[in-house]
C-alpha positions, 0 to 999 in steps of 0.5 A: 303457508310457512311451516315451523319446524323443530328440526330438519328430520321431519322434512329431510326425506323430501329433499336430495340437495341442501344449499346451506348459508355459511355465516349466520347459519353454520357459524358466527365467524368465530365458532360453530353454532350449536348443532351445526357440525352434527347437522352436516354429519347427519345429512351426510349419513342420510346420503344427502348432497350438501352445498355451502352456498355463501355470499363471500367475496373470497374464493372457495378455497379460502372459505374452506380453510376458514371452515376447517379452522372452525371445526368443519371438515371438508368431508362434511359438505360436497361443494363449497360455492362462494359468490367470489368463486363464481365471480372469479370464473365470470371475470376470467371468461370476460377478460380472456380476449381483452387487453389488460384492464386496471382494477380497484379492489375493495376487499376485507383482510387484505384479501386479493384472491378475487383477482388472482390469476386474472389479467388485471392491473391493480389501480391505486385509486378508483378514479384511475380504474377501468373496473371497481371490484367490491368483494368485502367491507371494512365497516369497522375501519371506514364509514359509509361517508368515507366509502362514498367519498372514495367512489364518487368520482368513479361512479360519476365517470360511469366506471364499471362496478362488480359486487361479489358479495351482495350482503348489505349486513355483515355479521361480526363478533361485535355485532352487525356492520354494513357489508359489501352490498351496502358499499355497492348500493352507495355506488348506485346512489352516486349514479354508478351501475353495479353488476351483482354476483351472489344471492339473491341474483340469478348467476350463482344459482345458475351455476349451482343448478348445473351441478344438479341438472338431473335433480328436480328443483322441488327436491332442493332446499335453500337454507339461510338467515336472510329473507332478502338474500337466501329466501328471495334468491331461492324463490326466484330460482324456484327452490324450496326455502328454509329460514333460520332464526340465527345470524342477522335474525338473532335479535329479531322478534316475531313482530319484526320478522313479520314486518320483514315478510311484509317488506320483502313480500315473501315468506319461506316454506319453513322456519327453524329457530336454529339449524339442527336435525 
């Protein structure tokens, strides 16, 4: 049974660790949501461990810098774990004993942190690459049709694809756009195979849980605005979940929310209208 909360204060004593999504929960990409900084401050005062767990294809350092620019000091959380950071560690281990491979990178804001310090040669075209790495979407510049045309030959050849940001939707100041996860989905539709790193897939949770091996999973709470990613991933990892009705759910009414629960066949343990204590 899902419980509607007025704030975290009513359940804060039940948890030791809070895994909190970034975009759509703490901020909208431009500014913090009201009460977000205060909530992290309050959790720190309660001696709770807080992890910002993000489906960002960028590595953790770049995300921490962005958070700081929005008013979130790095002292407000204990760890920042991005899917891009987990993917980078995975690739570094995978490539350790292999000869250099060519990689075609699809990213955002010309970000190349996903391939820094890796033994990879950058391909100018996906048709010539051994690996397609999808870490971001530029949906405001390119259409789904253009991405489909870009990737069709590589997918037909069976080129390995790694998606480090499974989000199908991307929250921007101008609204919602299709995200990196949708580009990877297009790759699958073209017949290609995608390896996914990030929520709701298990690898990112396995990494997080190694940091808290001595804490019962019942004492860890996942907080996010996506049923498909935050809630589904938390459930699969046997963690408690809290859905926040900001971000991609801002314009979703009760009926539409219930339709999403039906679609994904799951509900969160708790719901909050916005992150607050």
